[in-house]
Structures are given as C-alpha cells and as structure tokens.
MARTITOR-219865 format. One record per residue (C-alpha): x, y, z. Coordinates in steps of 0.2 Angstrom, whole numbers, padded with zeros to 4 digits, always signed. Last residue first. Layout:
<rs>
XYZ
...
</rs>
This chain:
<rs>
+0210+0782+0128
+0224+0772+0135
+0233+0769+0118
+0233+0788+0116
+0242+0790+0133
+0255+0778+0127
+0258+0787+0111
+0261+0803+0121
+0275+0794+0131
+0284+0789+0116
+0282+0806+0107
+0288+0815+0123
+0303+0803+0124
+0308+0805+0106
+0306+0824+0106
+0317+0825+0122
+0330+0814+0113
+0330+0826+0098
+0331+0841+0109
+0346+0833+0118
+0354+0830+0101
+0354+0848+0096
+0364+0846+0080
+0378+0857+0085
+0377+0850+0102
+0380+0832+0096
+0394+0838+0085
+0402+0846+0099
+0401+0830+0109
+0412+0822+0095
+0425+0835+0096
+0425+0835+0115
+0428+0816+0115
+0443+0818+0103
+0453+0831+0113
+0455+0850+0113
+0454+0850+0132
+0452+0832+0139
+0435+0823+0140
+0431+0806+0148
+0430+0812+0166
+0419+0827+0160
+0405+0815+0155
+0406+0807+0172
+0405+0825+0180
+0390+0829+0169
+0381+0814+0175
+0381+0820+0193
+0392+0810+0205
+0384+0795+0213
+0396+0782+0204
+0390+0764+0205
+0375+0764+0194
+0381+0777+0182
+0398+0768+0181
+0390+0751+0178
+0380+0758+0164
+0395+0765+0156
+0405+0749+0157
+0391+0739+0150
+0388+0751+0135
+0407+0752+0132
+0408+0733+0133
+0395+0732+0119
+0403+0745+0109
+0420+0738+0109
+0415+0720+0106
+0403+0725+0092
+0416+0736+0083
+0430+0723+0084
+0417+0710+0078
+0412+0721+0063
+0430+0726+0057
+0433+0745+0058
+0435+0752+0040
+0428+0769+0042
+0411+0764+0035
+0410+0749+0048
+0413+0762+0062
+0399+0773+0056
+0387+0758+0055
+0392+0753+0073
+0390+0770+0080
+0373+0772+0072
+0367+0755+0077
+0372+0757+0095
+0361+0773+0096
+0347+0763+0088
+0350+0748+0101
+0349+0761+0115
+0332+0768+0108
+0325+0750+0107
+0331+0747+0125
+0323+0763+0130
+0305+0757+0126
+0299+0749+0141
+0309+0759+0154
+0316+0776+0150
+0303+0781+0136
+0289+0771+0146
+0292+0782+0162
+0280+0795+0158
+0265+0784+0153
+0267+0775+0170
+0269+0791+0180
+0251+0793+0186
+0251+0775+0190
+0261+0778+0205
+0278+0770+0205
+0286+0754+0212
+0303+0749+0203
+0307+0732+0197
+0324+0724+0193
+0327+0709+0181
+0316+0694+0176
+0314+0686+0194
+0312+0704+0201
+0296+0705+0190
+0288+0690+0197
+0294+0693+0215
+0286+0710+0215
+0269+0703+0210
+0270+0691+0224
+0274+0705+0237
+0260+0716+0230
+0247+0702+0231
+0253+0697+0249
+0253+0715+0255
+0235+0718+0249
+0228+0723+0232
+0211+0732+0233
+0218+0749+0231
+0225+0747+0214
+0243+0743+0211
+0259+0749+0202
+0274+0741+0194
+0289+0747+0184
+0301+0735+0175
+0319+0736+0169
+0322+0718+0162
+0339+0709+0165
+0334+0691+0166
+0340+0687+0148
+0323+0687+0140
+0317+0700+0152
+0328+0712+0142
+0312+0715+0132
+0305+0728+0144
+0294+0727+0159
+0279+0737+0162
+0267+0732+0176
+0249+0735+0181
+0243+0726+0196
+0224+0724+0198
+0213+0717+0212
+0195+0716+0206
+0179+0725+0209
+0171+0726+0192
+0178+0717+0177
+0176+0730+0163
+0177+0746+0173
+0191+0739+0184
+0201+0735+0169
+0199+0752+0161
+0203+0760+0178
+0219+0750+0179
+0225+0759+0163
+0229+0751+0147
+0243+0762+0139
+0256+0748+0137
+0250+0731+0141
+0259+0722+0155
+0243+0717+0166
+0242+0708+0182
+0225+0702+0188
+0224+0696+0206
+0209+0684+0208
+0195+0687+0221
+0182+0688+0207
+0189+0683+0190
+0176+0673+0181
+0162+0686+0180
+0170+0696+0166
+0184+0686+0158
+0177+0686+0140
+0173+0704+0141
+0190+0708+0147
+0197+0698+0132
+0187+0708+0119
+0192+0724+0126
+0211+0720+0128
+0215+0714+0110
+0222+0731+0104
+0233+0733+0120
+0243+0717+0115
+0242+0702+0126
+0252+0696+0141
+0238+0697+0154
+0244+0688+0170
+0231+0679+0180
+0234+0675+0198
+0223+0663+0209
+0223+0649+0196
+0214+0633+0190
+0196+0639+0188
+0201+0655+0178
+0211+0644+0166
+0196+0633+0162
+0185+0648+0159
+0198+0655+0147
+0198+0639+0137
+0209+0625+0130
+0222+0625+0144
+0241+0622+0142
+0250+0615+0157
+0269+0617+0155
+0278+0600+0152
+0292+0609+0141
+0286+0600+0126
+0268+0606+0130
+0274+0624+0130
+0283+0621+0113
+0268+0614+0105
+0257+0628+0112
+0270+0641+0105
+0269+0633+0088
+0250+0632+0088
+0248+0651+0093
+0231+0652+0103
+0238+0653+0120
+0230+0650+0138
+0244+0645+0150
+0244+0636+0167
+0258+0637+0180
+0258+0629+0197
+0265+0613+0191
+0281+0622+0185
+0284+0628+0203
+0282+0646+0207
+0294+0661+0210
+0310+0653+0206
+0306+0636+0198
+0298+0644+0183
+0297+0663+0187
+0310+0669+0173
+0304+0656+0160
+0286+0662+0162
+0291+0680+0161
+0301+0677+0145
+0286+0668+0138
+0274+0682+0142
+0286+0694+0134
+0290+0685+0118
+0273+0677+0116
+0264+0668+0130
+0246+0675+0130
+0234+0673+0144
+0246+0667+0158
+0239+0658+0173
+0247+0658+0190
+0245+0646+0205
+0249+0653+0222
</rs>
C-alpha cells in the first residue's frame, strides 16, 4: 500500500524513517509538508514531496496525520471529500476518532499514540481502530508502529488514560534522570561517570521489570538491605509523598488529553 504523510516533523519523520524499506518501499511514500527545510531534506533523500493535499490523496491508500491537535480542524475540512476508502491514521493527542468521523464522514480511522523514542526505534505506542477498519487495515497499522518500537492494542476509552505511561512518560523519566544527575554533580561526581551509571541503571531496571514477573515491590526489596543506603533514600521519597506527586502528574497529563479532545 502507498502511504502519505501530512506533516513530517520529529514524530512524522521518525515514523517515515522507521517504515522506509521495512513496511513500504521508498517509492510508496509521499509527503505533504510546509516547512522548507524539511521539504529540502526529504527531496535530498529521494522522498516524493507533493505540493497539495489533493495530490497526496490521489496517490495513496493510507494517510498518516502527523500534525498538532490545534491544526486538526482546518486540515480535516481540507480533506473532506478526498479520502473515501482510505485508511486515516492519526497520532494527535486528544483528537478522538469520532471527531475525525464527524468531519470526514464514513472513513476508516486508526488512532495511535507513539512517543519520541520512535527516533531510535524504541517507541512505546498504543493503537485503536474504528469499526470500519478490516483485518488488512489493522495489520498494516500495526506494522507501522512495530517498525518504530512496540505497540499495544487498546480500546479508545483508555487512550487518554495511558498517555502518562506512554506518550508522555519519556519526559517524566528524563526529569527523574535530571534530578539524580544534578544531585550527583553537586556532590562532585564527574558528568560522564554520572551519565553512564544512570543510563545503565535505567536500562538494567527496565530489563528486570520486563523479564522478572515478580511484583514490583519484590524487585525493590531485592535492592534494599536493613539499615542500608537504598532504604534511606526510599524513606526520603515516602517522607515527601512521592507516589502522590506521581499520581498528580499522571492525572494532570490524562486530564489535559481529555481537554484537547473537547
């Protein structure tokens, strides 16, 4: 199938690079993009760049919308009447399938939420579909997001709720990393030493969670010894109610997604 990208910024570009040569051939990709520097880069890579939305719609069977939620209304109005029998894939936070159906009519829609780790092929993505999508549509959409990491199928009712642990979680993890990095530097640990230890600890912890099926509290206990250093640090977390802060963060993130969808 031929796929067309509307928007090819950071996320759109990461998806394009991920599927190029894996899911589709370069000759089966077209892009509509307004940023001159991105257009030049795409052309240098021999990617087909079209000059209008109508031209894009004529060339492809699948259209991936990689634009900001704030730009959706005007875009959907421009697409109306040109996308019958095409699969529409959206990655915009908060934009519900029903909003796309309302604007475009009876169309096949897949809604996805990847994160920025798509840039290195390690995205965590979720994906859902409307009732018009058949098995071929679903398989193709899954291939796209498996090409940039791992994808989980969910119901759309959970899309807002998983944003804190999917789309936004990388930023929260970076923030946690930043806190420990800055603390280490203040205490005299060289930057490269701190970075290497933190990065490997993040990787190792993630692999332990993935491969060890015990409850997370058991993994925490494995690191602790009575009266030891880890317990002293965890006590500071508890004293400052870190779990409540994390819950507030996740709720705020999910609620903002709901607001964007109104």
